[in-house]
C-alpha positions as CSV (number, residue, x, y, z in Angstrom):
1,M,0.0,0.0,0.1
2,D,1.2,3.4,-0.9
3,L,-0.3,6.9,-0.8
4,H,-1.6,6.7,-4.4
5,E,-3.5,3.5,-3.6
6,L,-4.9,5.1,-0.5
7,E,-6.1,8.1,-2.4
8,T,-7.5,5.9,-5.2
9,I,-9.7,4.0,-2.6
10,A,-10.8,7.4,-1.1
11,E,-11.9,8.8,-4.4
12,R,-13.8,5.6,-5.3
13,E,-15.7,5.7,-2.0
14,Q,-16.4,9.5,-2.1
15,S,-18.0,8.9,-5.5
16,H,-20.6,6.8,-3.8
17,H,-21.6,9.5,-1.5
18,T,-23.4,11.3,-4.4
19,R,-26.2,8.7,-3.9
20,Q,-28.9,9.0,-1.4
21,R,-27.9,7.3,1.9
22,I,-29.8,6.3,4.9
23,L,-27.5,6.2,7.9
24,C,-28.9,3.8,10.7
25,C,-27.3,4.0,14.1
26,A,-25.9,0.4,14.7
27,A,-24.2,1.0,18.1
28,A,-24.8,-1.5,20.9
29,G,-27.5,0.5,22.5
30,C,-29.5,1.2,19.3
31,Q,-29.0,-2.5,18.3
32,A,-30.7,-3.5,21.5
33,S,-33.6,-1.2,20.5
34,G,-34.1,-2.9,17.2
35,S,-31.8,-0.8,14.8
36,L,-30.7,-3.7,12.7
37,E,-34.4,-4.9,12.2
38,I,-35.0,-1.3,11.0
39,K,-32.1,-1.6,8.5
40,R,-33.4,-4.9,7.3
41,R,-36.9,-3.6,6.8
42,L,-35.8,-0.5,5.0
43,E,-33.8,-2.7,2.5
44,T,-37.0,-4.9,2.0
45,V,-39.1,-1.7,1.3
46,L,-36.6,-0.2,-0.9
47,T,-36.3,-3.5,-3.0
48,A,-40.1,-3.6,-3.4
49,A,-40.0,0.0,-4.6
50,G,-37.2,-0.8,-7.0
51,K,-34.9,1.7,-5.3
52,L,-32.3,-0.4,-3.6
53,A,-29.9,0.2,-6.3
54,E,-30.2,3.9,-6.0
55,V,-30.1,4.2,-2.2
56,D,-27.4,3.0,0.4
57,V,-28.7,1.8,3.7
58,I,-25.4,2.1,6.1
59,P,-25.1,0.9,9.6
60,V,-23.0,3.6,11.4
61,G,-21.8,4.2,14.9
62,C,-23.3,6.3,17.8
63,M,-25.0,9.4,16.7
64,G,-24.8,10.8,20.2
65,L,-28.4,11.4,21.5
66,C,-28.9,7.8,22.9
67,G,-32.1,8.5,24.9
68,H,-33.9,9.4,21.7
69,G,-32.7,6.3,19.7
70,P,-32.9,4.5,17.5
71,L,-31.6,7.5,15.4
72,L,-31.7,7.6,11.6
73,R,-30.4,10.2,9.2
74,I,-30.9,10.8,5.4
75,E,-28.1,12.1,3.3
76,P,-27.4,14.5,1.7
77,T,-30.3,16.5,3.3
78,G,-29.2,15.7,6.9
79,E,-32.8,15.1,8.0
80,T,-32.6,13.1,11.2
81,F,-35.4,11.0,12.7
82,E,-35.6,9.7,16.4
83,H,-37.4,6.9,18.1
84,V,-37.6,5.0,14.9
85,T,-39.1,1.6,14.6
86,P,-39.3,-1.1,11.7
87,A,-42.9,-0.1,11.1
88,D,-41.6,3.4,10.1
89,A,-39.8,2.0,7.0
90,E,-42.5,2.9,4.5
91,D,-42.6,6.5,5.7
92,L,-39.1,6.9,5.7
93,V,-38.6,5.6,2.1
94,A,-41.4,8.0,1.1
95,A,-39.5,10.8,2.6
96,L,-36.6,10.3,0.2
97,D,-38.7,11.8,-2.4
98,G,-40.2,14.4,-0.3
99,G,-43.2,12.5,0.5
100,P,-45.2,12.7,3.8
101,C,-43.5,11.2,6.8
102,A,-45.0,10.8,10.3
103,V,-41.8,9.6,12.0
104,P,-40.7,12.3,14.6
105,R,-37.8,14.5,13.6
106,C,-34.8,15.0,15.7
107,D,-33.9,18.7,15.8
108,R,-30.2,19.1,15.3
109,N,-30.3,22.8,16.1
110,I,-30.7,22.2,19.8
111,P,-27.8,22.9,22.2
112,F,-27.2,19.1,22.5
113,F,-25.7,19.2,18.9
114,T,-24.7,22.8,18.5
115,R,-22.6,23.2,21.7
116,Q,-20.4,20.2,20.9
117,L,-17.0,20.2,19.3
118,P,-16.4,16.9,17.9
119,I,-12.7,15.9,17.4
120,V,-12.7,12.3,18.5
121,L,-16.3,11.7,17.5
122,R,-16.1,13.6,14.2
123,H,-16.7,10.4,12.2
124,C,-19.1,8.8,14.6
125,G,-22.5,8.3,13.0
126,Q,-20.9,9.3,9.6
127,I,-19.1,6.0,8.5
128,N,-19.7,2.4,8.6
129,P,-17.2,1.2,11.2
130,E,-17.0,-2.3,9.7
131,R,-15.6,-1.0,6.4
132,I,-12.0,0.3,6.3
133,E,-12.8,1.9,3.0
134,D,-15.2,4.3,4.7
135,Y,-12.6,5.3,7.0
136,I,-10.0,5.9,4.2
137,A,-12.7,8.1,2.4
138,V,-12.7,10.6,5.3
139,G,-8.9,10.8,5.2
140,G,-8.0,7.6,7.3
141,Y,-4.5,6.5,7.5
142,R,-3.0,9.6,5.6
143,T,-1.7,10.9,8.9
144,L,0.2,7.7,9.6
145,Y,1.7,7.8,6.0
146,H,2.8,11.3,6.6
147,V,4.3,10.5,10.0
148,I,6.2,7.6,8.7
149,H,7.6,9.2,5.5
150,E,8.0,12.9,6.7
151,M,8.6,13.0,10.3
152,T,11.1,11.6,12.8
153,P,9.9,9.9,16.0
154,A,11.2,13.0,18.0
155,E,9.3,15.3,15.8
156,V,6.1,13.3,16.5
157,I,6.6,13.4,20.2
158,N,7.4,17.1,20.1
159,V,4.0,17.8,18.4
160,I,2.1,15.9,20.9
161,T,4.0,17.5,23.7
162,R,3.3,21.0,22.2
163,S,-0.5,20.3,21.9
164,G,-0.8,19.9,25.7
165,L,-2.8,16.7,25.3
166,R,-3.3,15.0,28.7
167,G,-4.2,11.4,29.3
168,R,-8.1,11.0,29.1
169,G,-8.1,7.9,31.2
170,G,-8.6,9.9,34.4
171,A,-5.3,11.1,35.8
172,G,-4.6,13.7,33.2
173,Y,-0.8,12.8,32.9
174,P,0.9,14.8,30.0
175,T,0.8,12.5,26.9
176,G,3.8,13.8,25.4
177,L,5.9,13.5,28.5
178,K,4.8,9.9,28.7
179,W,5.7,9.1,25.2
180,A,9.2,10.8,25.6
181,T,9.8,8.7,28.7
182,V,9.1,5.4,26.8
183,A,11.0,6.5,23.8
184,K,14.3,7.2,25.8
185,S,13.8,4.1,28.1
186,P,16.3,1.3,27.1
187,G,14.8,-2.2,26.4
188,E,15.0,-5.0,23.9
189,R,11.4,-4.5,23.0
190,K,8.8,-1.9,23.6
191,F,4.9,-2.1,23.7
192,V,2.0,0.1,23.2
193,I,-1.2,-0.7,25.1
194,C,-4.5,0.8,24.6
195,N,-6.5,0.7,27.9
196,A,-10.2,0.0,26.9
197,D,-11.1,-1.5,30.2
198,E,-13.9,1.0,30.8
199,G,-15.6,0.0,34.1
200,D,-17.3,3.0,35.6
201,P,-21.0,2.6,36.1
202,G,-22.8,4.7,33.6
203,A,-19.8,5.2,31.4
204,F,-19.7,4.3,27.7
205,M,-17.4,6.7,26.0
206,D,-14.5,4.2,25.1
207,R,-17.1,1.5,23.9
208,S,-18.8,4.2,21.6
209,V,-15.6,5.1,20.0
210,L,-14.4,1.6,19.4
211,E,-17.9,0.6,18.1
212,S,-18.0,3.7,15.8
213,D,-14.6,4.5,14.5
214,P,-12.2,1.6,15.5
215,H,-9.6,2.6,12.8
216,L,-9.2,5.9,14.4
217,V,-7.9,4.2,17.5
218,L,-5.7,1.8,15.5
219,E,-4.1,4.6,13.5
220,G,-3.5,6.6,16.8
221,M,-1.7,3.5,18.3
222,A,0.4,3.0,15.2
223,I,1.6,6.5,15.2
224,A,2.5,6.2,18.9
225,A,4.4,3.1,18.3
226,Y,6.4,4.7,15.6
227,A,7.2,7.6,18.1
228,V,8.4,5.5,20.9
229,G,9.9,2.6,18.9
230,A,7.4,-0.1,19.6
231,E,6.6,-3.0,17.2
232,Q,3.8,-4.8,19.2
233,G,0.6,-3.3,20.5
234,F,-2.3,-4.7,22.5
235,I,-5.8,-3.4,23.0
236,Y,-7.1,-4.6,26.4
237,V,-10.9,-4.4,26.1
238,R,-13.4,-5.6,28.8
239,G,-15.4,-8.8,27.8
240,E,-18.7,-7.1,28.3
241,Y,-18.2,-5.1,25.0
242,P,-18.8,-7.9,22.4
243,L,-19.7,-5.5,19.5
244,A,-16.6,-3.4,20.2
245,I,-14.5,-6.5,20.2
246,D,-16.0,-7.7,17.0
247,R,-15.4,-4.5,15.2
248,L,-11.9,-4.1,16.5
249,Q,-11.1,-7.6,15.2
250,K,-12.5,-6.8,11.8
251,A,-10.7,-3.5,11.7
252,I,-7.3,-5.2,12.5
253,V,-7.8,-7.9,9.8
254,Q,-8.7,-5.2,7.2
255,A,-5.7,-3.1,8.2
256,R,-3.4,-6.0,7.8
257,R,-4.8,-6.9,4.5
258,L,-4.0,-3.5,3.0
259,G,-0.5,-3.4,4.7
260,L,-1.5,-0.6,7.1
261,L,-0.5,-2.9,10.0
262,G,2.0,-5.6,10.2
263,T,5.4,-5.5,8.4
264,Q,6.8,-2.7,6.2
265,I,3.8,-0.3,6.6
266,F,3.5,2.0,3.7
267,E,6.5,0.3,2.2
268,S,8.8,1.5,5.1
269,G,10.9,-0.1,7.7
270,F,8.3,0.4,10.3
271,N,6.5,-2.7,11.6
272,F,3.7,-2.8,14.0
273,R,1.3,-5.5,15.0
274,I,-1.8,-5.1,17.2
275,D,-3.6,-7.9,19.1
276,I,-6.7,-7.9,21.4
277,R,-6.7,-9.1,24.9
278,V,-10.2,-9.5,26.4
279,G,-10.5,-8.8,30.1
280,A,-12.9,-10.6,32.4
281,G,-14.4,-7.3,33.7
282,A,-12.3,-6.6,36.8
283,F,-12.6,-3.0,37.5
284,V,-9.1,-2.9,39.0
285,C,-7.7,-3.8,35.6
286,G,-8.2,-0.3,34.5
287,E,-5.1,0.5,36.8
288,E,-2.0,0.2,34.5
289,T,0.0,-2.3,36.5
290,A,-3.0,-4.6,37.1
291,L,-3.8,-4.4,33.4
292,I,-0.2,-5.6,32.5
293,A,-0.5,-8.3,35.0
294,S,-3.6,-9.5,33.2
295,I,-2.1,-9.3,29.8
296,E,0.9,-11.5,31.1
297,G,-1.5,-14.1,32.2
298,R,-1.4,-13.4,35.8
299,R,-4.0,-12.2,38.3
300,G,-5.1,-8.7,37.8
301,Q,-3.5,-7.0,40.7
302,P,-1.6,-3.7,41.0
303,R,2.0,-3.5,42.1
304,P,3.8,-0.6,43.8
305,R,5.2,2.2,41.5
306,P,8.1,3.1,40.7
307,P,9.2,1.7,38.4
308,Y,6.5,3.0,36.2
309,P,5.3,1.0,33.1
310,A,7.1,3.7,30.8
311,E,10.4,2.2,32.2
312,S,9.5,-1.2,33.3
313,G,6.1,-2.5,32.0
314,L,4.9,-5.6,30.0
315,W,7.3,-8.3,30.6
316,G,9.7,-5.9,32.1
317,M,10.0,-3.7,28.9
318,P,9.2,0.1,28.4
319,T,5.4,0.3,27.8
320,L,3.3,3.0,26.7
321,I,-0.3,2.9,28.1
322,N,-3.0,5.3,27.0
323,N,-6.7,4.9,26.9
324,V,-9.0,4.9,23.8
325,E,-9.8,8.6,23.8
326,T,-6.1,9.6,24.1
327,F,-5.2,7.6,21.0
328,A,-8.3,8.8,19.1
329,N,-7.0,12.5,19.5
330,I,-3.6,11.8,17.8
331,T,-4.5,12.0,14.2
332,A,-6.4,15.3,14.5
333,I,-3.5,16.9,16.5
334,I,-0.9,15.9,13.8
335,E,-3.3,16.9,10.9
336,N,-4.2,20.4,12.4
337,G,-1.1,21.2,14.3
338,P,-0.4,21.4,18.1
339,E,-1.3,25.0,18.1
340,W,-4.8,24.3,16.9
341,F,-5.4,21.9,19.7
342,A,-3.7,24.0,22.3
343,N,-6.1,26.8,21.6
344,I,-9.1,24.6,22.5
345,G,-9.8,24.4,26.2
346,T,-8.2,26.1,29.2
347,E,-4.6,27.0,30.0
348,K,-3.9,23.6,31.7
349,S,-6.6,21.5,30.2
350,K,-6.3,21.5,26.4
351,G,-8.7,20.2,23.8
352,T,-12.1,18.6,24.2
353,K,-13.4,15.8,26.5
354,I,-16.1,13.2,25.8
355,F,-18.7,12.6,28.6
356,A,-21.3,9.9,28.9
357,L,-24.3,12.0,30.1
358,T,-26.6,9.8,32.1
359,G,-29.0,9.7,35.0
360,K,-31.9,12.0,35.7
361,I,-31.3,14.0,32.4
362,R,-33.5,14.8,29.6
363,N,-30.9,14.3,26.8
364,T,-29.1,11.2,27.7
365,G,-26.2,10.4,25.4
366,L,-22.6,10.9,24.3
367,I,-21.1,14.5,24.0
368,E,-17.8,15.9,23.2
369,V,-17.2,19.4,24.5
370,P,-14.2,21.9,25.0
371,M,-12.4,21.7,28.2
372,G,-13.4,24.6,30.4
373,I,-17.2,24.5,29.7
374,T,-19.2,24.7,32.9
375,L,-21.2,21.9,34.6
376,R,-24.4,24.2,34.3
377,E,-23.8,24.4,30.4
378,I,-23.6,20.8,30.1
379,V,-26.5,19.9,32.4
380,E,-28.9,22.6,31.8
381,E,-28.2,23.4,28.2
382,I,-26.8,20.4,26.5
383,G,-28.5,17.9,28.7
384,G,-31.8,19.7,28.9
385,G,-32.2,19.4,32.6
386,T,-34.3,16.7,34.2
387,P,-37.1,14.9,32.2
388,D,-39.8,16.2,34.5
389,G,-38.3,19.7,35.0
390,S,-37.7,19.2,38.6
391,P,-34.4,20.8,40.0
392,V,-31.0,19.1,39.6
393,K,-29.5,18.2,42.8
394,A,-26.0,17.0,42.0
395,V,-23.7,15.7,39.3
396,Q,-21.3,12.9,40.1
397,T,-18.3,12.9,37.8
398,G,-15.4,10.4,37.6
399,G,-17.2,7.3,38.4
400,P,-16.5,5.4,41.7
401,S,-13.3,7.6,42.1
402,G,-15.1,10.8,41.6
403,G,-17.2,13.1,43.8
404,C,-20.8,14.4,44.0
405,I,-21.0,18.1,42.9
406,P,-23.9,20.1,44.4
407,A,-26.0,22.5,42.1
408,S,-24.5,25.4,43.9
409,L,-21.1,24.7,42.2
410,F,-22.4,24.2,38.6
411,D,-20.7,27.2,37.4
412,T,-17.4,25.3,37.9
413,P,-15.4,24.9,34.8
414,V,-14.9,21.4,33.8
415,D,-11.2,20.9,33.7
416,Y,-8.7,18.8,35.7
417,E,-7.7,21.4,38.3
418,S,-11.2,22.9,38.8
419,L,-12.9,19.6,39.5
420,A,-10.1,18.6,41.8
421,A,-10.4,21.8,43.8
422,I,-14.1,20.9,44.7
423,G,-13.5,17.3,45.6
424,S,-14.0,15.5,42.3
425,I,-12.1,14.4,39.3
426,M,-12.5,14.4,35.5
427,G,-12.1,10.6,35.4
428,S,-12.6,8.9,32.1
429,G,-15.8,10.9,31.3
430,G,-18.7,9.4,33.3
431,M,-21.3,12.1,34.3
432,V,-24.4,11.1,36.3
433,V,-27.0,13.7,37.0
434,M,-29.2,13.4,40.1
435,D,-32.4,15.2,40.9
436,E,-34.0,16.3,44.1
437,H,-35.4,12.9,44.8
438,T,-31.8,11.3,45.0
439,N,-30.7,10.3,48.4
440,M,-27.1,11.2,48.6
441,V,-26.3,8.6,51.3
442,D,-27.6,6.0,49.1
443,V,-25.3,7.3,46.3
444,A,-22.3,7.1,48.5
445,R,-23.2,3.5,49.6
446,F,-23.8,2.4,46.0
447,Y,-20.4,3.4,44.9
448,M,-18.8,1.9,48.0
449,E,-20.5,-1.4,47.4
450,F,-19.1,-1.3,43.9
451,C,-15.6,-0.7,45.1
452,K,-15.9,-3.3,47.7
453,E,-16.8,-5.9,45.1
454,E,-14.2,-4.8,42.7
455,S,-11.3,-4.5,45.3
456,C,-8.6,-7.0,44.3
457,G,-7.9,-7.7,47.9
458,K,-4.0,-7.2,47.6
459,C,-3.7,-4.3,50.1
460,I,-5.5,-4.2,53.7
461,P,-6.7,-0.6,53.5
462,C,-8.7,-1.1,50.4
463,R,-9.7,-4.8,51.1
464,V,-11.0,-4.2,54.7
465,G,-11.7,-0.4,54.4
466,T,-14.3,-0.7,51.6
467,V,-16.2,-3.3,53.5
468,Q,-16.1,-1.3,56.7
469,L,-17.1,1.9,55.0
470,F,-20.0,0.0,53.3
471,N,-21.2,-1.4,56.6
472,M,-20.9,2.0,58.3
473,L,-22.9,3.6,55.4
474,T,-25.5,0.9,55.7
475,K,-25.7,1.6,59.4
476,V,-26.4,5.2,58.7
477,R,-29.0,4.5,56.1
478,N,-30.8,2.2,58.4
479,G,-31.0,4.8,61.1
480,Q,-28.6,2.9,63.5
481,A,-25.6,5.3,63.4
482,K,-24.5,7.8,66.0
483,G,-22.9,11.2,65.3
484,S,-19.6,9.8,66.2
485,D,-19.9,7.3,63.3
486,L,-19.6,10.1,60.8
487,V,-16.2,11.1,62.4
488,K,-15.2,7.5,62.1
489,I,-16.2,7.4,58.4
490,E,-14.2,10.5,57.7
491,E,-11.1,9.1,59.4
492,L,-11.3,5.7,57.6
493,C,-11.7,7.6,54.3
494,E,-8.5,9.6,54.9
495,L,-6.7,6.5,56.0
496,M,-7.7,4.7,52.8
497,R,-6.6,7.7,50.7
498,E,-3.2,7.6,52.3
499,T,-2.3,4.0,52.5
500,S,-4.0,2.1,49.7
501,L,-1.8,0.6,47.0
502,C,-3.5,1.8,43.9
503,G,-6.0,4.3,42.6
504,L,-9.0,2.1,43.4
505,G,-8.5,2.3,47.1
506,Q,-7.0,5.7,47.1
507,S,-10.0,7.3,45.3
508,A,-12.8,5.0,46.6
509,P,-13.6,7.5,49.4
510,N,-14.3,10.3,47.1
511,P,-18.0,9.8,46.8
512,V,-18.3,9.4,50.5
513,L,-16.2,12.5,51.4
514,S,-17.9,14.7,48.8
515,T,-21.4,13.8,50.0
516,L,-20.5,14.2,53.6
517,H,-19.1,17.7,52.8
518,Y,-21.9,19.0,50.5
519,F,-24.8,17.0,51.8
520,R,-24.0,16.4,55.4
521,H,-27.5,17.3,56.5
522,E,-28.8,14.3,54.8
523,Y,-26.6,12.0,57.0
524,E,-27.5,14.0,60.1
525,Q,-31.1,13.7,59.3
526,L,-30.7,9.8,59.5
527,I,-28.9,9.8,62.7
528,G,-30.4,12.9,64.3
529,A,-28.9,16.3,64.2
530,E,-28.1,16.2,67.8
531,G,-26.2,12.9,67.6
532,D,-23.4,12.1,70.0
533,Y,-20.0,13.3,68.3
534,G,-17.9,12.6,71.3
535,S,-18.5,8.9,72.0
């Protein structure tokens, strides 16, 4: 494969886009709602009308507004329909010629769509994720060609560093610095790992990207491998994502067949192979060293750091680990330049961030917004507030590792530093909205139960602390606690934060401490405001 062949494929595919196209959301959520049956019914109706040769019915990835799905869009007009069913096929085919159509329209002029800035999600809902030709038609793999033939590894790392990109897996570590560390670390072999072990309750960002645009992640991994000197990559994806796994497998096979992965990529001396490793669903394997242990065939448990994986990771070799969203940003940064990316967001948090907006919110779905946007803009404008119009009480960001933020702080910018300052974290992108009917003690107890079940048990603070905190929260919820129990809960939370081995135990107290801080009266109501704090 050379650049001319790549452009030939792109031109051939783009010529097909002059035809009418019906784009059907075929993400996992919409498939569960019958989107594949809708596609089959549309093809049947088009065949009966003698139009199947004129109209392409294309399964695409997530269109974002999940709570209104299944979604369907007609191109080139862009007319979008929501809550589509197989029974709507006749009306939709009639709409191709301007006929009457009773299927509800989806207004794409609402803030949910207009306030977004898609970079990672720019192809989602636009291309068939199971055809590499569709990805090539929108410019896919040209950036990899440019990197291999026109840039040195050091130049690639410099671009990523200047962009200000930080890891989107939760900690926000500077991506360029991590790449540079791996590149200069000595080792017989080096590895690149994509962490797709997304496990936060309510989170589906990485899953949607893998289901919608798998080649974008593969290309980002290949560029990273070129930059750090690796020839082997792994995608560690949780087994609960069968559609993502299937599409990744197909994408890897397609890329190998065209010589875009494997040996002598683009007729160069660069070799890079990617394999998939399916995790068993252990939340702790989202932690880097536990993930590495799992790939090596050992029990997924963390180890003390240093040494960090960038210096001694998979099989003791320098290993680069980034998550799905981080790799999916790479091609856009190189295409548009580091200054372009650095001008989006805030001084310390550059670019955009994907969030899975769930809970008591009208517009449930996947959004990509610039860093620095406020929680109020996300919840009230993009999310549309609660379904019944009742007041929003809080937003929980960062999954089990994050905190519950009250409505009074909704003018806080969404960036790493601002969220940390109010007791929460960015996390990988889960954002759960809660209304006035939500009991915050129940919320803290739910997340602690999750952490208790997911603790690997290696260190005592996490293994014992999560159980004890869960029991104490249960005691509060049942009205059996005293005021002094709240003091014990806070002391145990601080102990876990300071002494747990890995991020799971260190951050597990966050939902408890944030709810105690901002909603303490709900705890006190369950134990009596005049409870004994001295005993």
